[in-house]
PAFI-726181 format. One line per 5 residues: number of its first residue (from 1); their letters; for each residue x, y, z of N, C-alpha, C, O. Coordinates in pm, whole numbers, plus 50000, padded with zeros to 5 digits. Example, Ala and Ser with C-alpha at 12.3 -4.5 7.8 and 13.67 -1.06 7.14 Angstrom:
! residues 2
1	AS	51319/49431/50780/51230/49550/50780/51320/49670/50780/51424/49668/50846  51285/49775/50708/51367/49894/50714/51290/50003/50787/51341/50114/50804
***
This chain:
! residues 345
1	MTTIE	42911/55005/41230/42811/55050/41133/42838/55181/41063/42806/55289/41113  42897/55170/40948/42937/55298/40870/42859/55423/40920/42749/55400/40970  42890/55523/40915/42816/55691/40942/42824/55752/40835/42920/55743/40757  42717/55824/40819/42729/55942/40731/42699/56060/40745/42580/56091/40734  42799/56160/40771/42807/56259/40813/42718/56385/40753/42781/56450/40669
6	LRSDN	42608/56425/40773/42542/56496/40712/42452/56592/40820/42333/56607/40794  42508/56661/40946/42454/56713/41054/42494/56879/41012/42416/56973/41030  42590/56889/40971/42646/57077/40941/42804/57053/40886/42892/56977/40926  42802/57152/40774/42960/57170/40727/43053/57195/40845/43172/57189/40814  43023/57223/40985/43060/57256/41085/43157/57130/41124/43271/57150/41166
11	TAAVV	43101/56994/41107/43133/56870/41169/43282/56832/41090/43356/56748/41142  43316/56894/40972/43377/56837/40876/43557/56891/40950/43585/56978/41032  43629/56808/40887/43746/56872/40905/43816/56970/40846/43755/57035/40761  43945/57003/40869/44015/57114/40823/44082/57075/40662/44151/56975/40637  44055/57147/40596/44082/57125/40451/44257/57136/40465/44319/57216/40535
16	PEILA	44302/57050/40393/44464/56999/40421/44545/57115/40342/44665/57089/40342  44515/57228/40278/44558/57357/40233/44567/57442/40338/44670/57504/40364  44477/57448/40393/44479/57534/40548/44539/57487/40651/44602/57557/40731  44524/57361/40659/44620/57303/40787/44788/57341/40741/44873/57388/40818  44803/57316/40635/44930/57284/40580/44986/57498/40590/45106/57527/40601
21	AVVAA	44901/57586/40585/44938/57686/40591/44945/57708/40756/45017/57793/40808  44863/57622/40824/44902/57680/41002/45042/57621/41000/45135/57697/41029  45071/57483/40966/45220/57457/41007/45332/57514/40943/45443/57528/40995  45295/57551/40811/45395/57669/40784/45422/57785/40858/45536/57831/40866  45308/57846/40924/45320/57967/41004/45394/57948/41133/45437/58047/41193
26	NHGTA	45417/57794/41191/45450/57763/41287/45571/57748/41297/45618/57639/41329  45657/57867/41269/45816/57836/41261/45864/58028/41310/45829/58129/41249  45942/58020/41422/46028/58118/41455/45933/58220/41537/45849/58184/41619  45951/58308/41513/45837/58434/41613/45769/58503/41507/45759/58483/41386  45721/58598/41593/45623/58716/41472/45547/58805/41596/45511/58763/41706
31	LAYGG	45537/58921/41548/45503/58999/41631/45344/58979/41653/45268/58940/41565  45308/59011/41785/45187/58978/41818/45078/59073/41788/45099/59187/41748  44931/59010/41815/44795/59123/41783/44813/59177/41636/44827/59297/41615  44813/59097/41550/44828/59137/41429/44912/59218/41354/44890/59265/41242  45026/59233/41437/45172/59315/41385/45218/59217/41272/45299/59278/41201
36	DELTE	45203/59120/41239/45291/59017/41169/45252/59047/41027/45155/59108/40982  45347/58989/40971/45350/58984/40804/45260/58938/40749/45194/59008/40672  45230/58809/40770/45075/58736/40735/44956/58827/40721/44891/58856/40621  44941/58875/40873/44804/58965/40866/44817/59091/40770/44715/59150/40734  44914/59122/40740/44981/59229/40665/44917/59208/40505/44854/59278/40425
41	RLESV	44976/59059/40509/44988/58992/40358/44807/58981/40338/44748/59019/40237  44750/58930/40441/44592/58919/40443/44533/59041/40392/44480/59039/40281  44535/59110/40437/44477/59269/40377/44502/59259/40235/44403/59251/40163  44625/59259/40178/44643/59278/40040/44574/59168/39963/44549/59180/39843  44544/59059/40035/44484/58924/39966/44336/58968/39979/44263/58915/39896
46	VRDVF	44286/59040/40051/44110/59051/40061/44088/59162/39977/43990/59160/39902  44156/59248/39978/44170/59374/39845/44143/59315/39703/44053/59343/39623  44264/59210/39693/44275/59166/39561/44147/59053/39557/44107/59019/39446  44106/59018/39633/43962/58895/39599/43899/58959/39618/43813/58895/39557  43831/59066/39661/43733/59179/39668/43738/59298/39576/43634/59360/39556
51	EHPTA	43867/59342/39510/43884/59406/39412/43837/59523/39482/43757/59599/39429  43885/59543/39604/43846/59698/39653/43952/59726/39734/43975/59664/39838  44032/59838/39680/44155/59876/39711/44186/59960/39875/44294/59996/39921  44053/59973/39931/44093/60020/40084/44011/59935/40162/43951/59996/40251  43986/59798/40155/43908/59732/40257/43999/59718/40347/44120/59742/40345
56	RVFPV	43904/59663/40458/44009/59654/40577/43941/59498/40612/43830/59458/40577  44033/59433/40682/43994/59275/40716/44047/59287/40858/44143/59353/40896  43975/59221/40920/43964/59199/41087/43958/59063/41112/43839/59035/41118  44021/58968/41129/44031/58827/41148/43959/58786/41319/44001/58842/41421  43835/58668/41319/43792/58711/41465/43787/58538/41475/43804/58470/41373
61	TSGTA	43767/58489/41583/43715/58349/41600/43588/58254/41561/43584/58133/41537  43517/58322/41562/43346/58287/41563/43274/58387/41458/43309/58502/41429  43142/58300/41400/43060/58394/41298/43001/58468/41412/42985/58588/41390  42974/58437/41498/42891/58515/41629/42957/58672/41656/42894/58777/41651  43106/58656/41686/43172/58771/41709/43171/58838/41583/43148/58959/41580
66	ANALS	43193/58773/41477/43195/58891/41321/43046/58926/41313/43024/59037/41263  42968/58875/41342/42795/58943/41312/42790/59061/41400/42780/59177/41359  42800/59019/41542/42805/59140/41643/42861/59229/41639/42817/59342/41658  43006/59189/41605/43100/59342/41597/43095/59412/41478/43139/59526/41464  43032/59333/41379/42963/59422/41228/42872/59502/41266/42874/59620/41231
71	LSALC	42797/59463/41326/42675/59530/41335/42693/59624/41420/42645/59732/41387  42768/59615/41557/42801/59737/41635/42861/59837/41577/42844/59951/41621  42950/59811/41457/43021/59919/41415/42904/59989/41328/42921/60104/41289  42822/59940/41308/42718/60002/41182/42585/60098/41261/42519/60192/41217  42582/60035/41379/42471/60039/41470/42428/60132/41578/42416/60059/41676
76	PPWGS	42399/60244/41610/42423/60306/41756/42319/60241/41830/42218/60188/41783  42361/60252/41977/42300/60142/42074/42131/60191/42069/42043/60116/42109  42114/60277/42034/41957/60340/42039/41905/60301/41913/41787/60334/41901  41964/60224/41788/41912/60211/41669/41881/60056/41654/41884/59993/41760  41852/59984/41538/41769/59845/41518/41847/59807/41424/41924/59877/41359
81	VVCHE	41824/59673/41412/41902/59583/41281/41780/59530/41238/41706/59471/41317  41751/59546/41120/41653/59498/41032/41703/59358/40977/41821/59357/40941  41636/59245/40965/41660/59131/40893/41567/59040/40895/41468/59060/40966  41580/58911/40812/41444/58834/40807/41449/58764/40920/41542/58745/40999  41297/58715/40919/41250/58655/41071/41338/58523/41105/41362/58484/41219
86	SAHIL	41373/58471/41003/41448/58315/41029/41605/58388/41043/41688/58302/41070  41645/58484/41035/41796/58486/41043/41864/58445/41168/41808/58442/41278  41981/58416/41146/42063/58363/41230/42124/58477/41364/42159/58443/41477  42122/58600/41313/42142/58686/41413/42042/58733/41503/42057/58816/41593  41930/58666/41469/41810/58712/41547/41775/58591/41644/41732/58603/41759
91	NSECA	41802/58465/41574/41734/58338/41649/41873/58256/41700/41844/58163/41776  41977/58268/41683/42084/58194/41722/42241/58245/41749/42349/58188/41731  42203/58397/41809/42303/58399/41832/42314/58456/42015/42412/58501/42075  42212/58438/42050/42175/58476/42199/42200/58632/42224/42261/58679/42320  42145/58697/42127/42149/58870/42159/42285/58925/42182/42308/59005/42273
96	STSLL	42384/58878/42089/42502/58909/42072/42537/59035/42042/42639/59096/42071  42426/59075/41970/42456/59205/41866/42403/59296/41978/42454/59407/41998  42309/59253/42045/42274/59359/42151/42372/59390/42276/42388/59495/42338  42432/59260/42291/42532/59287/42391/42632/59374/42361/42635/59460/42449  42707/59390/42286/42829/59415/42180/42794/59571/42131/42865/59671/42143
101	GGGAA	42659/59558/42069/42622/59696/42035/42525/59786/42151/42415/59833/42122  42582/59798/42271/42544/59814/42355/42385/59870/42370/42360/59983/42412  42302/59793/42335/42160/59728/42320/42090/59775/42206/41975/59818/42217  42141/59771/42114/42088/59759/41962/42017/59689/41956/42044/59583/42013  41859/59702/41873/41769/59570/41877/41805/59527/41724/41876/59574/41634
106	IRGIA	41723/59419/41738/41729/59355/41620/41565/59332/41589/41484/59301/41676  41538/59349/41475/41392/59333/41402/41390/59235/41292/41461/59253/41192  41308/59125/41304/41291/59011/41207/41160/59048/41119/41066/59100/41178  41152/59024/40991/41060/59088/40894/41042/58955/40835/41118/58858/40836  40904/58973/40772/40875/58817/40658/40911/58853/40531/40931/58966/40486
111	GDDFR	40918/58728/40468/40965/58743/40345/40956/58599/40277/40989/58501/40343  40915/58586/40155/40905/58435/40052/41053/58400/40089/41144/58477/40117  41053/58262/40081/41163/58212/40027/41277/58251/40147/41391/58273/40108  41250/58259/40275/41356/58309/40409/41418/58435/40345/41533/58457/40383  41381/58497/40282/41440/58632/40212/41369/58735/40241/41246/58730/40233
116	ITPES	41460/58888/40294/41394/59007/40263/41332/59058/40120/41404/59072/40021  41198/59084/40118/41175/59160/39972/41153/59280/39987/41099/59318/40091  41192/59378/39879/41135/59533/39885/40997/59546/39976/40980/59621/40072  40898/59450/39917/40777/59503/39960/40795/59496/40132/40770/59586/40212  40844/59365/40159/40801/59362/40325/40894/59434/40388/40848/59467/40498
121	LQDAL	41027/59484/40368/41108/59616/40375/41049/59729/40383/41077/59807/40474  40971/59753/40305/40890/59933/40298/40818/59887/40404/40852/59935/40512  40721/59802/40404/40630/59789/40501/40695/59809/40630/40655/59902/40700  40797/59728/40672/40859/59747/40782/40887/59865/40825/40859/59898/40940  40956/59960/40729/41014/60082/40753/40907/60188/40732/40946/60305/40736
126	DGIRW	40732/60154/40702/40618/60252/40697/40573/60245/40825/40492/60327/40867  40625/60138/40909/40557/60123/41038/40645/60165/41142/40631/60125/41257  40760/60262/41098/40832/60289/41230/40768/60406/41255/40691/60450/41169  40787/60471/41366/40760/60618/41392/40910/60680/41422/40986/60673/41518  40915/60746/41287/41088/60796/41258/41074/60932/41337/40976/61006/41332
131	GDPHH	41187/60951/41411/41224/61070/41503/41181/61039/41656/41242/61088/41750  41051/60937/41675/41020/60922/41794/41136/60833/41896/41180/60718/41897  41152/60931/41963/41273/60822/42102/41185/60743/42162/41239/60701/42264  41084/60703/42152/41025/60612/42196/41027/60468/42133/40987/60362/42180  41092/60499/42003/41077/60370/41918/41229/60366/41851/41275/60450/41774
136	SQPRV	41295/60247/41899/41432/60209/41805/41463/60285/41654/41354/60306/41602  41515/60307/41614/41534/60389/41456/41634/60268/41388/41751/60253/41423  41576/60200/41301/41648/60138/41240/41771/60211/41136/41768/60313/41067  41878/60110/41161/42003/60178/41126/42087/60104/41002/42162/60149/40916  42048/59991/41027/42126/59876/40952/42045/59755/40860/41961/59714/40939
141	LSFTQ	42033/59701/40771/41992/59613/40725/42060/59508/40668/42132/59516/40568  42039/59414/40728/42128/59256/40732/42062/59155/40654/41947/59113/40669  42171/59111/40543/42107/58978/40481/42188/58892/40547/42301/58918/40588  42113/58761/40561/42204/58629/40570/42235/58564/40396/42137/58534/40329  42327/58555/40359/42337/58496/40231/42464/58367/40225/42579/58375/40268
146	PTDMG	42415/58282/40175/42288/58229/40189/42203/58232/40323/42246/58265/40434  42072/58190/40291/41993/58224/40404/42018/58069/40528/42079/57969/40492  41965/58082/40648/41958/57961/40745/41908/57819/40679/41936/57702/40705  41816/57885/40574/41705/57768/40513/41792/57729/40357/41740/57663/40268  41908/57776/40352/41976/57714/40243/41906/57811/40075/41928/57751/39970
151	TIYSL	41854/57906/40068/41810/57961/39979/41932/58089/39981/42007/58115/40074  41924/58155/39852/42020/58253/39817/41946/58380/39762/41860/58367/39674  41977/58496/39811/41940/58622/39716/42028/58610/39579/42140/58560/39575  41950/58670/39456/42036/58707/39375/42082/58823/39354/42043/58911/39430  42171/58858/39254/42214/59031/39274/42114/59111/39235/42129/59216/39297
156	DDIAS	42018/59119/39165/41883/59193/39156/41835/59186/39272/41812/59295/39326  41804/59066/39345/41720/59062/39470/41786/59166/39624/41739/59221/39724  41911/59147/39561/41986/59218/39713/41967/59404/39627/41939/59499/39700  41979/59416/39539/42009/59532/39473/41867/59612/39486/41871/59733/39506  41737/59543/39476/41602/59584/39500/41580/59597/39654/41510/59689/39697
161	VVAVG	41616/59543/39705/41593/59561/39882/41656/59661/39940/41608/59733/40027  41797/59673/39879/41912/59777/39936/41850/59885/39865/41857/59980/39944  41795/59923/39762/41741/60030/39700/41637/60111/39804/41621/60232/39811  41566/59994/39890/41452/60050/39975/41527/60106/40091/41508/60222/40130  41623/60014/40154/41699/60021/40264/41765/60199/40267/41776/60266/40369
166	KTRSL	41797/60242/40135/41863/60341/40122/41792/60445/40105/41863/60545/40110  41627/60479/40079/41574/60566/40108/41566/60607/40236/41537/60725/40257  41598/60494/40371/41624/60572/40493/41778/60562/40533/41824/60554/40647  41848/60562/40411/41985/60574/40469/42036/60446/40575/42113/60459/40670  41994/60366/40547/42024/60254/40613/42178/60167/40545/42198/60146/40425
171	HVHID	42261/60133/40646/42375/60056/40654/42332/59932/40593/42219/59886/40610  42433/59872/40514/42434/59705/40475/42540/59591/40497/42652/59571/40450  42470/59533/40577/42570/59417/40621/42521/59280/40543/42420/59263/40475  42607/59206/40569/42584/59010/40515/42649/58962/40606/42758/58995/40650  42582/58884/40634/42599/58769/40708/42630/58663/40613/42542/58607/40547
176	GARLA	42793/58623/40602/42840/58545/40492/42895/58417/40515/42991/58374/40452  42819/58339/40626/42873/58237/40703/42932/58111/40606/43031/58041/40628  42820/58103/40469/42850/58011/40362/42882/58123/40268/42824/58099/40162  42949/58235/40262/42922/58319/40145/42978/58216/39980/42919/58193/39874  43110/58181/40031/43141/58105/39940/43052/57998/39834/43067/57975/39714
181	NALVA	42952/57945/39937/42834/57838/39859/42754/57951/39800/42705/57927/39690  42736/58044/39842/42641/58168/39756/42709/58180/39627/42654/58139/39525  42858/58249/39626/42919/58264/39525/42936/58172/39399/42948/58218/39285  42936/58038/39430/42978/57941/39359/42815/57921/39302/42786/57885/39188  42744/57945/39383/42577/57913/39319/42545/58029/39210/42484/58008/39105
186	LDCSA	42582/58118/39238/42549/58269/39103/42648/58286/39066/42657/58398/39016  42769/58211/39062/42861/58241/38936/42905/58407/38925/42927/58461/38816  42916/58489/39079/42929/58615/39029/43097/58622/39104/43161/58533/39161  43124/58740/39079/43247/58793/39166/43224/58799/39331/43112/58780/39378  43332/58827/39410/43302/58860/39553/43277/59031/39556/43222/59095/39646
191	ADLTW	43320/59068/39462/43305/59244/39477/43185/59243/39422/43131/59344/39469  43092/59179/39336/42955/59219/39277/42864/59174/39401/42783/59256/39444  42872/59056/39458/42769/59007/39565/42823/59131/39723/42746/59136/39819  42900/59181/39724/42936/59257/39855/42912/59448/39783/42812/59502/39737  43032/59493/39799/43068/59657/39784/42996/59709/39688/42932/59812/39705
196	RSGVD	43000/59630/39553/42898/59682/39475/42769/59679/39446/42702/59738/39362  42739/59587/39541/42566/59610/39552/42543/59690/39649/42424/59683/39677  42600/59764/39716/42616/59841/39839/42628/59797/39978/42594/59866/40075  42690/59654/39987/42725/59618/40138/42832/59733/40215/42891/59805/40134  42858/59753/40330/42937/59830/40397/43009/59704/40455/43129/59704/40427
201	VLSLG	42973/59609/40521/43045/59516/40617/43023/59412/40601/42907/59398/40640  43069/59299/40559/43065/59164/40556/43119/59066/40662/43241/59065/40681  43038/58982/40734/43077/58875/40807/43139/58770/40703/43058/58715/40628  43274/58738/40692/43307/58615/40630/43327/58490/40665/43417/58455/40741  43262/58431/40624/43289/58262/40719/43395/58197/40635/43417/58218/40515
206	ATKNG	43455/58116/40714/43556/58026/40674/43550/57898/40740/43580/57800/40672  43513/57879/40872/43510/57750/40941/43407/57634/40865/43442/57519/40837  43286/57686/40840/43205/57589/40780/43239/57554/40632/43168/57482/40563  43354/57613/40592/43392/57562/40457/43559/57505/40482/43644/57510/40393  43581/57458/40606/43706/57405/40580/43812/57458/40666/43908/57384/40688
211	ALSAE	43809/57610/40732/43889/57642/40824/43879/57626/40970/43780/57579/41025  43998/57672/41037/44012/57611/41169/43952/57719/41264/44037/57806/41285  43843/57742/41325/43818/57850/41425/43859/58004/41334/43903/58082/41418  43859/58046/41245/43879/58143/41169/43776/58213/41091/43745/58170/40980  43723/58314/41138/43637/58392/41027/43698/58509/40998/43820/58506/41010
216	AIVAF	43638/58637/40956/43703/58752/40964/43579/58830/40902/43487/58790/40831  43616/58990/40969/43508/59114/40897/43590/59190/40817/43700/59239/40842  43512/59193/40705/43549/59282/40570/43497/59384/40584/43378/59377/40552  43536/59509/40627/43454/59649/40637/43515/59725/40444/43625/59713/40390  43422/59778/40407/43440/59881/40294/43415/59988/40330/43463/60078/40262
221	DERAA	43339/60022/40435/43312/60144/40507/43437/60208/40580/43454/60143/40683  43529/60305/40569/43610/60371/40660/43578/60389/40776/43650/60348/40868  43462/60456/40799/43438/60460/40951/43395/60311/41015/43424/60274/41129  43332/60246/40933/43318/60103/41001/43433/60073/41082/43454/60042/41199  43521/60099/40945/43675/59998/40993/43741/60077/41099/43818/60013/41171
226	EELVY	43728/60205/41125/43776/60264/41205/43719/60221/41374/43795/60208/41470  43592/60208/41377/43526/60143/41470/43581/60037/41495/43650/60017/41595  43556/59948/41400/43628/59774/41441/43775/59785/41497/43814/59692/41568  43856/59885/41472/43980/59892/41514/43977/59861/41680/44043/59777/41742  43885/59950/41727/43850/59946/41906/43743/59827/41935/43768/59749/42028
231	RTKRA	43645/59813/41873/43554/59734/41901/43597/59590/41899/43531/59508/41963  43727/59544/41814/43745/59412/41806/43873/59351/41922/43910/59237/41951  43916/59492/41971/44018/59481/42088/43924/59470/42208/43969/59397/42296  43794/59528/42237/43713/59546/42365/43660/59422/42377/43635/59375/42489  43637/59358/42267/43583/59209/42242/43637/59091/42272/43585/58980/42278
236	GHVTS	43770/59134/42293/43847/58993/42298/43894/58929/42166/43937/58814/42154  43880/59028/42061/43909/58940/41933/44003/58958/41863/44006/58901/41754  44129/59057/41913/44226/59076/41849/44340/59002/41955/44388/59037/42063  44360/58881/41864/44452/58774/41942/44606/58775/41924/44650/58804/41813  44664/58754/41993/44803/58761/42026/44872/58673/41926/44990/58701/41909
241	KMRFQ	44830/58585/41864/44898/58491/41790/44789/58494/41667/44737/58387/41635  44757/58602/41605/44699/58638/41499/44737/58566/41380/44646/58514/41316  44869/58554/41333/44931/58495/41234/44839/58361/41199/44795/58338/41086  44815/58273/41323/44781/58170/41244/44636/58168/41180/44604/58085/41096  44538/58278/41232/44423/58267/41168/44457/58356/41021/44411/58319/40913
246	SAQLI	44533/58463/41035/44576/58508/40892/44633/58426/40795/44602/58431/40677  44700/58364/40833/44732/58238/40754/44666/58141/40658/44685/58114/40539  44552/58082/40786/44426/58009/40722/44349/58077/40609/44307/58029/40504  44341/58221/40665/44225/58307/40583/44315/58309/40414/44270/58272/40305  44423/58353/40440/44542/58344/40320/44521/58221/40217/44503/58234/40096
251	AYLGD	44526/58085/40298/44513/57982/40232/44376/57968/40163/44369/57933/40045  44270/57995/40236/44120/57969/40238/44074/58077/40095/43981/58050/40019  44157/58191/40084/44128/58296/39980/44182/58242/39873/44112/58209/39777  44306/58227/39876/44426/58216/39743/44398/58111/39692/44345/58021/39758  44429/58099/39564/44384/58034/39458/44250/57929/39444/44240/57810/39415
256	RTWLR	44169/58016/39473/44042/57983/39467/43987/57863/39559/43888/57796/39532  44067/57848/39669/44045/57686/39774/43916/57725/39830/43847/57629/39862  43865/57842/39850/43702/57851/39920/43642/57813/39800/43599/57699/39820  43623/57837/39720/43529/57852/39602/43522/57678/39569/43414/57619/39580  43633/57614/39532/43654/57455/39510/43589/57369/39614/43535/57260/39598
261	TAANA	43606/57450/39743/43563/57316/39842/43399/57364/39845/43325/57267/39831  43337/57478/39859/43205/57525/39844/43135/57476/39690/43012/57473/39687  43189/57450/39600/43156/57380/39472/43128/57232/39535/43014/57186/39526  43217/57168/39590/43177/57026/39580/43060/57025/39711/42967/56947/39691  43057/57082/39809/42953/57074/39904/42828/57123/39829/42723/57092/39885
266	NARMA	42816/57193/39714/42678/57229/39676/42619/57131/39554/42507/57124/39503  42744/57056/39531/42759/56965/39396/42672/56857/39473/42557/56828/39442  42737/56809/39564/42710/56720/39647/42550/56721/39720/42503/56616/39766  42491/56822/39723/42387/56856/39798/42274/56825/39704/42166/56774/39731  42337/56880/39545/42240/56876/39406/42218/56750/39397/42098/56730/39373
271	DLAAG	42284/56646/39405/42283/56505/39390/42209/56431/39482/42156/56323/39454  42204/56491/39603/42150/56423/39694/41981/56492/39685/41881/56420/39690  41978/56614/39674/41802/56675/39626/41749/56614/39499/41629/56601/39474  41847/56577/39420/41782/56517/39282/41722/56378/39337/41603/56348/39327  41819/56300/39396/41794/56167/39427/41683/56155/39539/41631/56044/39538
276	LSKLG	41644/56224/39615/41536/56206/39694/41437/56325/39630/41372/56393/39709  41431/56342/39534/41285/56398/39475/41249/56274/39395/41132/56243/39371  41363/56198/39350/41312/56091/39266/41220/56004/39339/41126/55948/39283  41257/55988/39510/41212/55906/39547/41069/55946/39620/41001/55861/39678  41026/56101/39609/40924/56118/39627/40920/56221/39772/40820/56258/39834
281	VEFAN	41027/56244/39794/41051/56322/39943/41015/56467/39894/41038/56514/39783  40953/56528/39998/40929/56668/39955/41007/56774/40051/41035/56733/40164  41039/56889/40020/41145/56967/40087/41074/57086/40144/40979/57136/40084  41113/57127/40244/41066/57284/40337/41153/57363/40244/41124/57483/40251  41238/57342/40169/41301/57464/40096/41352/57421/39984/41376/57304/39957
286	RPDVN	41372/57528/39907/41467/57511/39769/41628/57540/39779/41686/57648/39793  41699/57367/39765/41814/57413/39831/41913/57445/39709/41964/57373/39624  41920/57591/39735/42048/57648/39646/42182/57625/39701/42270/57624/39615  42206/57613/39780/42348/57570/39840/42360/57428/39899/42290/57341/39847  42434/57400/39993/42429/57305/40061/42362/57238/40206/42405/57158/40288
291	MLFPI	42252/57305/40193/42155/57276/40302/42019/57198/40240/41985/57210/40123  41964/57132/40317/41842/57095/40261/41728/57043/40376/41769/56959/40456  41617/57080/40385/41527/57060/40489/41429/56939/40448/41323/56989/40411  41422/56788/40439/41316/56737/40392/41215/56695/40520/41256/56681/40635  41100/56679/40485/40973/56651/40541/40943/56515/40535/40872/56470/40446
296	VDDNV	41004/56429/40646/40983/56309/40662/40906/56255/40821/40921/56310/40930  40846/56168/40800/40775/56138/40988/40865/56075/41041/40945/56004/40980  40863/56096/41179/40950/56053/41291/40975/55906/41275/41070/55873/41347  40933/55819/41217/40929/55687/41186/41056/55662/41105/41153/55606/41156  41055/55705/40975/41149/55745/40892/41281/55801/40953/41390/55750/40925
301	ADQLE	41268/55900/41031/41377/55957/41070/41401/55860/41161/41509/55816/41120  41374/55800/41253/41446/55691/41321/41497/55580/41236/41595/55517/41277  41451/55554/41138/41488/55432/41064/41657/55512/41018/41769/55462/41032  41630/55614/40977/41754/55670/40901/41862/55668/41001/41975/55628/40974  41823/55717/41123/41914/55705/41202/41997/55616/41245/42115/55626/41275
306	AAGLL	41880/55474/41246/41963/55357/41257/42066/55296/41139/42163/55222/41156  42015/55350/41018/42129/55311/40937/42224/55370/40942/42309/55346/40856  42253/55487/41062/42372/55562/41021/42389/55699/40952/42496/55756/40929  42286/55733/40928/42283/55868/40869/42272/55965/40997/42200/55952/41096  42387/56089/40959/42380/56159/41096/42310/56307/41026/42343/56352/40916
311	FYRMG	42223/56360/41106/42104/56454/41084/42101/56571/41173/42207/56573/41236  42030/56665/41203/41970/56729/41310/41802/56700/41279/41760/56674/41166  41742/56706/41365/41563/56688/41393/41510/56815/41384/41552/56867/41487  41427/56922/41309/41393/57049/41321/41274/57089/41387/41228/57199/41418  41232/56959/41403/41070/56996/41479/40947/57001/41358/40956/57067/41254
316	RGTIR	40852/56930/41390/40713/56930/41277/40775/56833/41171/40772/56869/41053  40833/56708/41206/40803/56663/41075/40940/56682/40956/40930/56633/40843  41039/56742/40991/41147/56801/40917/41309/56767/40982/41345/56775/41100  41365/56740/40899/41504/56716/40928/41608/56822/40838/41566/56871/40733  41729/56850/40881/41825/56911/40802/41942/56827/40769/41997/56751/40849
321	LVTSW	41969/56841/40676/42053/56760/40575/42203/56879/40539/42174/56980/40475  42282/56870/40562/42420/56984/40532/42538/56890/40479/42595/56800/40540  42553/56925/40379/42714/56881/40276/42818/56963/40325/42803/57069/40387  42944/56899/40289/43057/56997/40313/43140/56947/40178/43111/56876/40081  43239/57007/40211/43380/57017/40142/43416/56867/40154/43484/56810/40069
326	QTTEE	43374/56815/40250/43463/56651/40267/43335/56568/40227/43368/56464/40171  43225/56581/40236/43132/56492/40133/43149/56463/40004/43170/56546/39915  43136/56300/39984/43155/56223/39875/43066/56178/39809/42959/56170/39870  43066/56138/39690/42980/56088/39579/42919/55970/39669/42798/55959/39685  43019/55875/39732/42988/55704/39774/42888/55768/39909/42786/55708/39943
331	DIEGA	42927/55884/39971/42829/55925/40062/42678/55975/40075/42601/55972/40172  42661/56022/39939/42533/56057/39894/42460/55918/39860/42351/55887/39910  42530/55840/39773/42483/55720/39763/42425/55639/39869/42315/55585/39854  42497/55628/39980/42463/55590/40095/42340/55647/40148/42235/55588/40172  42362/55734/40158/42233/55821/40187/42097/55819/40136/41989/55831/40194
336	LAAFE	42135/55799/39992/42018/55763/39938/41960/55642/39951/41839/55635/39967  42046/55519/39946/41989/55405/39978/41904/55397/40131/41809/55328/40163  41970/55483/40195/41914/55474/40360/41783/55522/40336/41679/55470/40377  41793/55622/40267/41627/55674/40235/41531/55578/40183/41445/55526/40254  41546/55555/40058/41504/55426/40014/41457/55309/40101/41343/55263/40103
341	AALGA	41546/55273/40162/41487/55161/40241/41413/55205/40374/41338/55116/40414  41413/55322/40456/41335/55378/40525/41216/55394/40453/41126/55314/40479  41189/55509/40339/41074/55500/40341/40985/55386/40255/40864/55401/40236  41054/55282/40210/40975/55103/40166/40922/55069/40289/40805/55044/40317  41065/55070/40391/40952/54999/40530/40837/55086/40599/40767/55036/40687
***
């Protein structure tokens, strides 16, 4: 039986250009712990891509590490991070921010479309006992872009929420595990979506979009960057053979590779969502990028699995489908055929 992979973009193979970059780096010797020429070049590439002359980049091995270290550099141990109640940092990272942040708390707040709104943030900030040492003091505003439910913030959305956060001098962080997918959907520059929108530190995802255990922290704030020099080492994320991570990230960001791969994932999801809509399937989300949450009963889900469709069950009659750089038009045709048969049965 032929299977169709729609569980996660993490399940996809490594992009050939990125794998070739690892092979090309696998010659001779290089200074360890980021003292190599490729890591030095990576910083130049990041500054070009993000149009920021002093941005600093710190390769790490996981998105959880990127988020927890980024937030620990922005938030004191007695402070708190404000995010949407559906955010990955709150629900799926085993309190790593509290661990690496020395006890910093994370507070989830509501908002339509799985996004923070100016009103929900203002309500949350109004409920804080500012200056009271019995109450953790918010210090960081964190966006998940795109959200874990496949919706995105527009540039105006971010600007309006950041404006509220700045009234309390909050630092701003983006969990960009799928940032490239958001960039493609918004058709904007990396600079516009990050530091020009007031972002201080970015968790830059690459693994979900075709890299091999390579993520990065991009710091636009110099004070946070200086913290990260020591925090990444203390957390065990200054890898000895960093050149292999840096080589991947150079290939990923260079020649628009990250945008091409994300564009395929987004396009295939758009095809899938359109086809399912024609079949009368309802969704729990608006699929702005490459994630879709169809509402189906258990019997339909059972038949989809029996037909070779790979996906995650999310509970309460909802499944999750995710496309990747590797998803083909034939995969989508096969998935739609499986849905049509399961729904007809």
